[in-house]
C-alpha positions in Angstrom: 178.8 136.6 63.2 175.5 137.7 61.6 173.5 140.5 63.0 169.9 141.5 62.4 168.4 144.9 62.8 164.8 144.9 63.9 162.5 147.7 62.8 160.0 148.9 65.4 156.7 150.0 63.9 154.4 152.1 66.0 150.7 151.4 65.5 148.3 154.3 65.1 146.2 154.9 68.3 143.1 153.7 66.5 144.4 150.1 66.3 145.1 149.8 70.0 142.4 147.9 71.9 140.0 150.1 73.7 138.5 149.6 77.1 137.1 146.1 77.7 133.4 145.5 77.3 132.7 142.9 80.0 128.9 143.2 79.6 129.1 142.8 75.8 131.5 139.9 76.1 129.2 138.1 78.6 126.1 138.7 76.3 128.0 137.4 73.3 128.8 134.1 75.1 125.3 133.9 76.5 123.6 134.3 73.1 126.1 132.4 71.1 124.6 130.9 67.9 123.6 127.2 68.2 123.3 127.2 72.0 120.2 127.0 74.2 118.9 130.4 75.5 120.5 131.6 78.7 118.5 131.1 81.9 120.9 133.2 84.0 124.6 134.3 84.1 126.5 133.6 87.3 129.5 135.8 87.9 132.2 136.1 90.6 132.0 139.1 92.9 134.9 140.9 91.3 133.4 140.5 87.8 130.1 141.8 89.2 132.0 144.9 90.5 133.5 145.5 87.1 130.1 145.2 85.5 128.7 147.8 88.0 131.6 150.2 87.2 131.2 149.7 83.4 127.5 150.3 83.5 127.8 153.2 86.0 125.6 151.5 88.6 127.7 151.9 91.8 126.0 150.6 94.9 122.9 149.2 93.1 124.3 146.8 90.6 122.5 145.4 87.6 120.1 142.5 88.4 120.0 141.7 84.7 122.1 142.2 81.6 121.0 143.1 78.1 117.9 144.5 76.6 114.9 144.5 76.5 114.2 141.9 79.2 117.8 141.0 80.1 119.4 137.9 81.4 119.3 137.6 85.2 122.7 138.0 87.0 123.6 135.9 90.0 126.7 136.6 92.1 128.4 133.3 93.0 131.8 133.4 94.8 132.2 129.6 94.4 132.9 130.0 90.7 136.5 129.5 89.6 138.6 132.6 89.1 139.0 131.9 85.4 136.8 132.6 83.5 134.9 134.0 86.4 131.4 133.4 85.0 129.1 130.6 84.0 126.1 130.8 81.6 123.4 128.6 82.9 121.1 127.6 80.1 117.5 126.6 79.7 117.3 122.8 79.5 116.1 121.4 76.2 112.4 120.8 76.1 111.7 123.2 79.0 109.8 126.4 78.2 111.1 129.5 79.7 109.0 131.0 82.4 107.1 134.1 81.4 105.8 136.7 83.8 103.1 137.6 81.3 101.7 134.0 81.3 101.3 134.1 85.1 99.3 137.3 85.1 
């Protein structure tokens, strides 16, 4: 009978993943290269709560995500649990509304 000895290697603390960056992950998907610009990001209520906690905005959550103008956030409990969000994009050929143009 053959036996094998496994060596356990501990990774340094710096290689362990840090806290999740839900806001950064959403923005990375929203602004992915080769895709239409985001019109809004719809998120499930529990993801919205995580975003509020991450951004330190308890009670008054973010209405938009990112800088400088941000992408509007919409809470939609009808979204599936996984992934829990949906990037709604500007349709091709449609110009994005600008508040400055209306003034």
